[in-house]
C-alpha positions as CSV (number, residue, x, y, z in Angstrom):
1,M,0.1,0.1,0.0
2,G,1.1,3.6,-0.6
3,N,1.6,6.4,1.9
4,K,-0.6,9.0,0.1
5,K,-1.7,11.6,2.2
6,A,-5.6,11.9,2.6
7,Y,-6.4,15.6,2.1
8,T,-9.7,16.8,3.6
9,L,-11.7,20.0,3.1
10,K,-14.4,21.2,5.1
11,L,-17.1,23.3,3.6
12,K,-19.5,25.3,5.3
13,Q,-22.3,27.9,3.9
14,V,-23.2,30.7,6.3
15,T,-25.1,34.1,6.2
16,S,-23.8,37.3,4.7
17,L,-24.1,38.9,8.0
18,K,-21.3,37.0,9.7
19,K,-18.0,38.4,9.5
20,I,-15.7,35.5,9.2
21,F,-12.2,36.3,10.6
22,L,-9.1,34.3,9.6
23,K,-8.6,32.3,12.9
24,E,-12.3,31.9,13.9
25,N,-13.7,28.7,15.0
26,I,-16.2,27.8,12.2
27,D,-17.8,25.0,14.4
28,E,-19.4,27.8,16.3
29,I,-21.2,29.4,13.3
30,D,-24.7,28.4,12.3
31,E,-24.8,26.8,8.8
32,I,-27.6,27.6,6.2
33,Y,-28.6,25.8,3.2
34,G,-30.8,28.1,1.5
35,C,-33.0,31.1,1.4
36,K,-36.4,32.5,0.1
37,A,-36.0,35.4,-2.5
38,F,-38.2,38.0,-4.2
39,K,-37.8,38.7,-8.0
40,G,-35.4,41.5,-8.3
41,E,-33.8,41.1,-5.2
42,R,-29.9,40.5,-4.7
43,I,-29.0,37.9,-2.3
44,S,-25.6,36.9,-0.7
45,Y,-24.2,34.2,1.3
46,Q,-20.7,32.7,2.1
47,I,-18.7,29.5,1.9
48,I,-16.0,28.9,4.3
49,L,-13.2,26.5,3.2
50,K,-11.1,24.9,5.8
51,T,-8.5,22.3,6.0
52,R,-7.4,20.4,9.2
53,E,-4.1,19.3,7.4
54,Y,-0.6,20.4,8.0
55,N,-0.5,21.8,4.4
56,K,-2.0,24.0,1.9
57,F,-3.5,23.6,-1.4
58,E,-5.1,25.1,-4.5
59,L,-8.6,24.4,-5.7
60,K,-10.5,25.1,-8.9
61,Y,-14.3,25.6,-8.9
62,K,-17.3,25.1,-11.0
63,I,-20.8,26.4,-10.8
64,K,-23.8,24.6,-11.9
65,T,-27.2,26.8,-11.6
66,D,-29.9,28.0,-13.7
67,F,-29.2,31.5,-12.4
68,N,-27.2,33.4,-15.2
69,N,-25.6,36.1,-12.9
70,V,-23.9,34.4,-9.9
71,I,-20.8,36.2,-8.8
72,I,-18.0,34.7,-6.7
73,R,-15.8,36.9,-4.7
74,K,-13.1,36.1,-2.2
75,V,-13.2,37.9,1.1
76,G,-9.8,39.8,1.7
77,Y,-8.5,41.0,5.0
78,V,-7.2,44.6,5.5
79,P,-5.4,45.9,8.7
80,S,-7.0,48.5,11.1
81,E,-4.9,50.5,13.5
82,C,-8.0,52.4,14.5
83,P,-11.0,50.2,14.6
84,V,-13.0,52.1,17.3
85,Y,-13.0,55.5,19.3
86,E,-12.0,54.6,22.8
87,Q,-14.3,57.5,24.0
88,K,-17.2,56.3,21.8
89,Y,-17.3,52.6,22.3
90,D,-20.2,50.4,23.3
91,D,-20.6,46.5,23.9
92,Y,-22.0,45.9,20.4
93,Y,-18.8,45.9,18.4
94,L,-16.9,42.7,17.4
95,T,-13.7,43.9,19.0
96,K,-11.9,47.3,19.8
97,E,-8.6,45.6,19.2
98,P,-6.5,46.6,16.1
99,G,-5.8,43.7,13.6
100,L,-7.0,42.3,10.4
101,F,-10.7,42.7,9.3
102,P,-12.6,40.8,6.7
103,D,-13.7,43.5,4.3
104,V,-12.6,43.8,0.6
105,L,-14.4,41.5,-1.8
106,Y,-11.9,40.4,-4.6
107,P,-13.6,39.2,-7.9
108,L,-12.8,35.8,-9.0
109,K,-12.7,34.7,-12.8
110,D,-13.9,31.2,-13.9
111,N,-10.2,30.1,-14.3
112,D,-8.8,31.4,-11.0
113,T,-7.8,28.9,-8.3
114,I,-8.6,29.1,-4.7
115,N,-5.9,28.7,-2.1
116,V,-6.7,27.0,1.2
117,Y,-4.4,27.2,4.1
118,E,-3.6,25.4,7.2
119,Y,-4.9,27.0,10.5
120,T,-6.9,30.2,8.6
121,N,-10.3,30.2,7.0
122,T,-10.8,31.0,3.3
123,T,-14.1,32.6,2.7
124,L,-16.0,33.1,-0.6
125,W,-18.7,35.6,-1.1
126,I,-21.6,34.6,-3.5
127,T,-23.9,37.0,-4.9
128,I,-27.0,36.4,-7.0
129,D,-29.3,38.9,-8.5
130,I,-32.6,37.2,-8.9
131,P,-34.0,38.1,-12.3
132,N,-37.4,39.6,-12.7
133,E,-38.6,37.2,-15.4
134,I,-37.5,33.9,-13.5
135,N,-39.9,31.4,-12.7
136,E,-41.1,31.2,-9.1
137,G,-40.3,28.1,-7.3
138,N,-37.1,26.2,-6.3
139,H,-33.8,26.9,-7.7
140,S,-30.3,26.1,-6.7
141,V,-26.6,27.0,-6.9
142,E,-24.1,24.3,-6.7
143,I,-20.4,24.8,-6.6
144,K,-18.0,22.1,-6.9
145,F,-14.4,22.5,-5.5
146,Y,-11.7,20.1,-6.8
147,N,-8.2,19.0,-7.5
148,D,-6.5,15.9,-8.0
149,D,-7.0,15.0,-4.6
150,I,-10.3,16.5,-3.7
151,N,-13.8,16.6,-5.2
152,E,-16.5,18.3,-2.9
153,K,-19.6,20.3,-3.5
154,V,-22.1,22.3,-1.6
155,I,-25.6,23.2,-2.9
156,F,-27.7,26.5,-1.9
157,N,-31.2,26.4,-2.5
158,V,-33.2,29.4,-3.5
159,E,-37.1,29.7,-3.3
160,V,-38.0,32.4,-5.7
161,L,-41.2,34.0,-4.6
162,K,-43.9,35.5,-7.0
163,N,-43.4,39.0,-5.9
164,T,-41.3,41.4,-7.4
165,L,-39.5,44.0,-5.3
166,P,-40.4,47.7,-6.3
167,K,-37.7,50.1,-7.4
168,N,-35.8,51.8,-4.7
169,D,-37.1,55.3,-3.9
170,L,-34.7,56.4,-1.2
171,I,-32.4,59.1,-2.3
172,Y,-29.0,58.0,-1.4
173,S,-25.7,59.7,-1.7
174,Q,-22.0,58.9,-0.7
175,W,-19.8,61.6,-1.6
176,F,-17.9,60.7,-4.7
177,H,-14.2,61.8,-4.4
178,T,-12.9,62.5,-8.1
179,D,-9.6,63.7,-7.0
180,C,-8.9,60.5,-5.1
181,I,-9.3,58.4,-8.2
182,A,-6.9,60.6,-10.1
183,S,-4.5,60.7,-7.1
184,Y,-4.5,56.8,-6.4
185,Y,-4.1,56.0,-9.9
186,D,-1.7,58.5,-10.6
187,V,-3.7,59.8,-13.8
188,E,-4.0,63.2,-14.9
189,V,-7.2,64.9,-13.8
190,F,-9.9,64.5,-16.6
191,S,-7.5,62.7,-18.9
192,K,-8.9,60.0,-21.0
193,E,-7.8,57.4,-18.4
194,H,-9.3,59.4,-15.5
195,W,-12.9,59.7,-17.4
196,R,-12.6,55.7,-18.0
197,L,-12.0,55.3,-14.1
198,I,-14.7,57.7,-13.3
199,D,-17.1,55.8,-15.4
200,L,-16.1,52.7,-13.7
201,F,-16.4,53.9,-10.2
202,M,-19.9,55.4,-11.2
203,Q,-21.1,52.0,-12.4
204,T,-20.1,50.3,-8.8
205,A,-21.6,53.3,-7.2
206,S,-24.9,52.7,-8.7
207,R,-24.7,49.0,-8.1
208,T,-24.5,49.9,-4.4
209,G,-27.6,51.9,-4.5
210,I,-26.2,55.5,-4.9
211,N,-28.5,57.5,-6.9
212,L,-27.6,61.1,-5.8
213,L,-24.3,61.9,-7.2
214,Y,-21.9,64.5,-5.6
215,T,-20.8,66.7,-8.6
216,P,-17.7,68.9,-8.3
217,I,-18.7,71.9,-10.3
218,I,-16.0,73.3,-8.3
219,T,-13.3,71.5,-6.2
220,P,-15.0,70.4,-3.2
221,A,-14.2,72.1,0.1
222,L,-14.4,68.8,2.2
223,D,-12.1,67.5,4.6
224,T,-9.3,70.0,3.8
225,E,-7.1,71.7,6.4
226,V,-7.2,75.5,6.7
227,G,-4.6,76.9,4.2
228,G,-4.5,73.5,2.6
229,E,-6.0,72.3,-0.9
230,R,-7.1,69.2,-2.8
231,P,-6.3,68.5,-6.3
232,T,-8.4,70.7,-8.8
233,V,-11.3,68.7,-10.1
234,Q,-13.7,71.5,-11.1
235,L,-15.8,70.5,-13.9
236,V,-16.7,73.9,-15.1
237,D,-14.1,75.8,-17.0
238,I,-14.1,79.6,-16.0
239,E,-12.4,82.6,-17.5
240,Y,-12.3,86.1,-16.3
241,D,-12.0,88.7,-19.1
242,N,-12.5,92.6,-18.8
243,G,-14.6,92.2,-15.8
244,K,-16.7,89.5,-17.0
245,Y,-16.9,85.8,-16.2
246,I,-17.3,83.1,-19.0
247,F,-18.2,79.7,-18.2
248,E,-18.0,76.4,-20.3
249,Y,-19.5,73.3,-19.3
250,D,-18.3,70.5,-21.8
251,K,-16.8,68.5,-18.6
252,L,-20.1,68.9,-16.7
253,E,-22.2,67.7,-19.6
254,K,-19.8,64.7,-19.9
255,W,-20.1,63.9,-16.3
256,I,-24.0,64.0,-16.2
257,N,-24.1,61.8,-19.3
258,L,-21.8,59.3,-17.9
259,A,-23.9,59.3,-14.7
260,Q,-27.2,58.7,-16.5
261,K,-25.6,55.9,-18.6
262,N,-24.9,54.2,-15.3
263,G,-28.5,54.7,-13.8
264,I,-27.8,57.8,-11.7
265,N,-30.2,60.7,-12.4
266,N,-30.0,62.9,-9.2
267,F,-27.1,65.5,-8.6
268,E,-25.7,67.4,-5.6
269,M,-23.6,70.3,-6.6
270,A,-20.4,70.8,-4.7
271,H,-20.6,73.2,-1.5
272,L,-20.5,76.8,-2.3
273,F,-18.6,77.7,1.0
274,T,-16.0,75.9,3.1
275,Q,-16.8,73.2,5.6
276,W,-17.5,73.7,9.1
277,G,-18.8,77.3,9.2
278,A,-18.9,78.8,5.8
279,E,-16.0,81.1,6.8
280,A,-14.2,81.0,3.5
281,T,-14.5,80.1,0.0
282,P,-13.9,76.9,-2.0
283,K,-10.6,76.6,-4.2
284,I,-11.7,77.8,-7.6
285,V,-9.3,78.2,-10.6
286,V,-10.0,80.8,-13.4
287,K,-8.1,81.5,-16.3
288,Q,-7.2,85.2,-16.3
289,N,-4.6,87.3,-18.6
290,G,-4.1,83.8,-20.2
291,K,-3.0,81.9,-17.3
292,Q,-4.8,79.6,-14.9
293,V,-4.9,81.4,-11.4
294,K,-6.4,80.3,-8.1
295,K,-8.8,83.1,-7.8
296,F,-10.5,82.0,-4.6
297,G,-9.7,79.7,-1.8
298,W,-8.9,79.9,1.9
299,Q,-7.3,83.3,1.4
300,T,-10.8,84.6,0.4
301,N,-13.3,85.7,3.0
302,A,-16.9,84.3,2.3
303,R,-18.2,87.7,2.7
304,S,-15.9,89.2,0.2
305,D,-17.5,91.5,-2.6
306,E,-15.3,89.6,-5.2
307,Y,-17.0,86.3,-4.4
308,K,-20.4,87.6,-4.3
309,E,-19.8,89.0,-7.7
310,F,-18.6,85.5,-8.9
311,L,-21.5,83.6,-7.5
312,R,-24.0,86.3,-8.9
313,A,-22.7,85.4,-12.4
314,F,-21.9,81.8,-11.9
315,I,-25.3,80.5,-10.4
316,P,-27.5,82.0,-13.1
317,S,-25.3,80.5,-15.7
318,L,-25.1,77.0,-14.0
319,L,-28.8,77.0,-13.6
320,Q,-29.3,77.6,-17.4
321,E,-26.9,74.7,-18.1
322,I,-28.8,72.3,-15.6
323,K,-32.2,73.2,-17.4
324,K,-30.5,72.5,-20.8
325,L,-29.4,69.2,-19.5
326,G,-32.8,68.3,-18.3
327,I,-31.7,67.7,-14.7
328,D,-33.3,70.9,-12.9
329,K,-36.0,68.7,-11.0
330,N,-33.1,66.4,-9.8
331,T,-30.6,68.8,-8.7
332,Y,-29.8,69.7,-5.1
333,F,-27.4,72.3,-3.7
334,H,-25.2,72.8,-0.6
335,I,-24.1,75.9,1.3
336,S,-21.6,74.4,3.9
337,D,-21.1,70.9,5.3
338,E,-21.6,70.5,9.1
339,P,-22.1,74.1,10.5
340,S,-22.4,74.2,14.3
341,N,-23.7,76.4,17.2
342,K,-20.6,75.4,19.0
343,R,-18.4,77.6,17.0
344,E,-18.7,81.3,17.1
345,N,-20.8,83.2,14.2
346,D,-21.6,79.8,12.6
347,F,-25.3,81.0,12.6
348,E,-24.4,84.2,11.1
349,N,-22.0,82.9,8.5
350,Y,-24.4,80.3,7.3
351,N,-27.1,82.8,7.1
352,Y,-24.9,85.2,5.2
353,A,-23.8,82.6,2.9
354,K,-27.4,81.6,2.0
355,S,-28.5,84.9,1.6
356,I,-26.2,85.4,-1.4
357,V,-27.4,82.5,-3.3
358,S,-31.1,82.1,-2.0
359,E,-32.5,84.4,-4.5
360,Y,-31.1,82.3,-7.4
361,L,-31.9,78.9,-5.8
362,K,-35.5,79.5,-4.7
363,D,-36.8,76.7,-7.2
364,Y,-34.1,74.3,-5.9
365,K,-33.5,72.3,-2.6
366,I,-30.9,73.1,-0.4
367,I,-29.7,70.3,1.6
368,D,-27.0,70.3,4.4
369,A,-25.6,68.0,7.1
370,L,-26.1,69.8,10.3
371,S,-27.4,68.5,13.7
372,N,-28.5,71.8,15.4
373,V,-32.2,72.0,15.1
374,E,-32.1,75.8,15.5
375,F,-30.7,76.2,12.1
376,Y,-34.3,74.9,11.0
377,K,-36.2,76.8,13.7
378,K,-34.7,80.1,12.6
379,G,-35.4,79.5,8.9
380,L,-31.8,79.0,7.7
381,I,-32.6,75.7,6.2
382,K,-35.7,74.0,4.9
383,Y,-34.0,70.6,4.2
384,P,-31.7,69.7,7.1
385,I,-29.9,66.5,7.3
386,P,-29.1,65.6,10.8
387,A,-27.0,63.0,12.1
388,I,-28.8,60.0,13.3
389,N,-27.5,60.2,16.9
390,K,-28.8,63.9,17.1
391,I,-32.0,63.3,15.2
392,E,-34.5,63.4,18.1
393,P,-35.3,67.1,18.1
394,F,-35.9,67.1,14.3
395,L,-38.2,64.5,14.6
396,D,-40.5,66.6,16.7
397,E,-40.6,69.1,13.8
398,D,-42.9,69.1,10.9
399,L,-40.4,68.8,8.2
400,E,-41.4,68.6,4.5
401,E,-38.8,66.0,3.8
402,R,-36.8,63.8,6.5
403,W,-33.2,63.1,5.8
404,C,-30.3,61.8,8.0
405,Y,-26.6,61.0,7.8
406,Y,-23.9,59.4,9.7
407,C,-20.0,59.7,9.7
408,C,-17.2,59.0,12.1
409,S,-18.8,60.5,15.1
410,Q,-22.0,58.4,15.0
411,A,-20.0,55.6,16.9
412,K,-22.0,54.6,20.0
413,Y,-25.3,52.7,20.0
414,V,-26.3,53.8,16.5
415,S,-25.9,52.0,13.1
416,N,-22.8,52.6,11.2
417,R,-20.4,50.8,8.6
418,F,-17.4,50.5,10.7
419,M,-15.3,47.2,10.0
420,A,-15.3,46.2,13.7
421,M,-19.1,46.5,13.8
422,P,-21.2,43.3,13.3
423,S,-23.0,43.6,9.9
424,Y,-26.4,43.6,11.3
425,R,-25.5,46.9,12.8
426,T,-24.9,48.2,9.3
427,R,-28.0,46.5,7.8
428,I,-30.5,47.7,10.4
429,L,-30.5,51.4,8.9
430,G,-32.6,50.3,6.1
431,I,-35.4,49.4,8.5
432,Q,-34.9,52.3,10.6
433,L,-35.2,54.7,7.5
434,Y,-38.5,53.1,6.9
435,L,-39.8,53.5,10.3
436,Y,-39.0,57.1,10.5
437,D,-40.1,58.0,7.0
438,M,-36.8,59.1,5.8
439,I,-36.6,59.9,2.2
440,G,-33.0,60.6,2.0
441,F,-29.7,59.4,3.5
442,L,-26.2,60.7,3.1
443,H,-22.7,59.4,4.0
444,W,-19.5,61.3,3.1
445,G,-17.0,58.5,2.2
446,Y,-17.7,56.3,-0.8
447,N,-13.9,56.5,-1.9
448,F,-12.0,59.0,0.3
449,Y,-8.3,57.8,-0.2
450,Y,-6.5,60.4,1.6
451,S,-5.4,60.9,5.2
452,Q,-7.5,63.2,7.3
453,F,-7.7,66.9,6.0
454,S,-6.5,65.6,2.7
455,K,-2.8,66.1,3.5
456,E,-1.5,62.9,1.7
457,K,-3.0,60.1,-0.3
458,I,-3.0,56.7,1.1
459,D,-3.4,53.1,0.0
460,P,-6.6,51.8,1.2
461,F,-5.5,48.2,1.2
462,K,-3.0,49.2,3.8
463,T,-4.4,52.1,5.6
464,T,-8.2,52.0,6.4
465,D,-8.6,54.8,8.9
466,A,-7.2,57.8,7.2
467,K,-3.9,57.4,9.3
468,Q,-5.9,56.8,12.5
469,A,-8.2,59.4,12.2
470,F,-11.4,57.7,11.8
471,P,-12.6,54.4,12.6
472,S,-12.0,51.9,9.7
473,G,-14.8,51.5,7.3
474,D,-15.7,55.3,7.7
475,A,-13.6,56.8,4.9
476,F,-14.5,54.6,2.0
477,S,-16.9,51.8,1.1
478,V,-15.1,50.4,-2.1
479,Y,-11.4,49.9,-2.8
480,P,-9.4,50.9,-6.1
481,G,-8.9,47.8,-8.4
482,K,-7.1,47.5,-11.6
483,D,-10.6,47.6,-13.5
484,G,-12.3,50.1,-11.3
485,A,-13.9,50.1,-7.8
486,I,-14.2,46.7,-5.8
487,E,-16.9,46.3,-3.5
488,S,-16.6,45.6,0.4
489,I,-18.6,43.4,2.6
490,R,-20.0,46.8,4.1
491,S,-21.0,48.2,0.8
492,V,-23.0,44.7,0.0
493,V,-24.6,44.6,3.4
494,F,-25.7,48.3,3.4
495,Y,-27.4,47.3,0.0
496,E,-29.2,44.6,1.8
497,G,-30.5,47.1,4.3
498,L,-31.9,49.3,1.2
499,Q,-33.7,46.2,0.1
500,D,-35.3,45.6,3.6
501,R,-36.7,49.1,3.3
502,V,-38.0,48.2,-0.1
503,M,-39.6,44.9,1.2
504,L,-41.5,47.1,3.7
505,K,-42.7,49.4,0.8
506,L,-43.8,46.2,-0.8
507,L,-45.9,45.2,2.1
508,E,-47.1,48.8,2.9
509,N,-48.7,48.8,-0.8
510,K,-50.7,45.8,0.5
511,I,-51.9,46.6,4.3
512,G,-50.6,50.4,4.7
513,K,-47.8,52.1,6.4
514,K,-49.4,52.0,10.0
515,K,-49.7,48.3,10.0
516,T,-46.4,47.5,8.2
517,K,-44.7,49.6,11.1
518,Q,-46.7,47.7,13.7
519,L,-45.6,44.2,12.0
520,V,-41.9,45.2,12.4
521,N,-42.2,46.3,15.9
522,S,-44.2,43.2,16.8
523,L,-41.0,41.3,16.4
524,V,-39.3,43.1,19.0
525,K,-39.5,43.7,22.7
526,D,-39.2,47.5,22.7
527,T,-40.0,50.0,19.7
528,I,-37.0,50.2,17.3
529,T,-35.4,53.6,17.4
530,F,-32.1,54.6,15.9
531,E,-30.4,53.6,19.2
532,N,-32.4,50.6,20.2
533,Y,-32.7,47.7,17.7
534,P,-32.2,43.9,17.6
535,H,-28.6,42.9,18.2
536,E,-28.8,39.6,16.1
537,D,-28.4,38.4,12.7
538,T,-31.6,36.3,12.9
539,F,-34.0,39.2,13.2
540,F,-33.9,40.0,9.3
541,D,-34.8,36.4,8.4
542,R,-37.8,36.5,10.9
543,L,-38.9,40.0,9.5
544,K,-38.6,38.5,5.9
545,E,-40.8,35.7,6.9
546,K,-43.2,37.8,8.4
547,I,-43.5,39.9,5.3
548,I,-43.9,37.2,3.0
549,K,-46.6,35.5,5.0
550,Q,-48.5,38.8,5.0
551,L,-47.9,39.2,1.3
552,N,-49.6,35.7,0.9
553,E,-52.6,36.1,3.3
554,E,-55.9,37.4,2.3
555,K,-56.2,39.4,5.5
556,Y,-53.8,41.2,7.9
557,S,-52.8,39.6,11.1
558,I,-49.6,40.0,13.4
């Protein structure tokens, strides 16, 4: 007899809401074998591959299914030096220790091999977009893993339901940082290659649910230290000649066309004043006397007559272009990001800044992230976007539209997308947005690949916390790959939350909003709020089962 070694491969299918760390004991993780899915729904699950041998080996894989769009990705691990804020930590994090976190989802091609190592977990992420036209009933995904010594397979069963999910109607923005794309890939701003990458990043933005696109008509005055600047990415070419401003919109038109090609039809114009108080002007480059000069920036006070003259020329011209492009009903404006009553003169500065432009923008919605309800009560803003941990005073107001946001500061008790948070904490937001009638949600970091205050560029595969400034996961939701943006676990799970909201909308169409909200809260001990919600993966399956049951019943009952 020979001494050929017996290779073993252990396979386990688990929920998308479980973050699988490299050294995790997979025997303690519940296995799943399938799910129910609506037509038009995107579902994900994971397969853990494990060997107990003192070796490593390569596997090939083969998919057998009648779904035509099964995507397999490998879960990659990235370092975090700052997973949490020590002063804003609660008991519902996975860990507060620095280390390697599962996050990036590397695409696999049909001919790629999968490496399985001793002692560590190899995890695959499986995603299926259920077609609208597929027959209801039972379907399956069979994946075989094999080499010369191994031939194993797993089967995931999908029961496709008769109902089709309606289109998402939440307005969702994650700020799109055009300059970070140019910096990371080291390409010239608005070169042919830059536009190609912008197109690809827009495509992924749309896939992750983003439908409101941050548009740099001027270089964004965001996360920039006082006196510093970010690379010039203004889409509008400006010339100043004989006391008159001339504007060209070729780049803006190209931007809008690319976005619409990728299914994004709402646009928010870059902030017209600096962040945190509207004290100065954004960086604006103008051609003057044959040369490109930085005409405005930190050196220019927001109250300067010269900037007022510029805005009075620029905004009417821009609005004419917006109408020409046919996006005037889908365009939003910003004054200044995150003004506060804690800084002297913020109310006054914001009011002054808005007074300069309000006469031109009376037919447009001005939205800004701010969490002091006095800005609304004083009539300074009609469409405020408060942080979810400061939202209570706004819920008491009769707002025409309800929006909210989170960033690094929303770290205790509430939902967020930090890597150190369990995935259910990211996903729960979709249900909260439904329960509180939010029509819009904002997050600042789709692809911010700089250190804090944009002082230097970083490699997001190595630095995930903007150089220990923000908890890892706050600054970006996608990674820069060779062929455009690479999704993360967080971007996929957040999209699942958006689908939860759409499922509730589907049920609302049958039984009404009040009864739908009652159904959600019937599954928990206390009413769900932004700080109080179920801390468990299984809540979402229980809610989905309840929704399906009610959709199939003739009468409503809890």
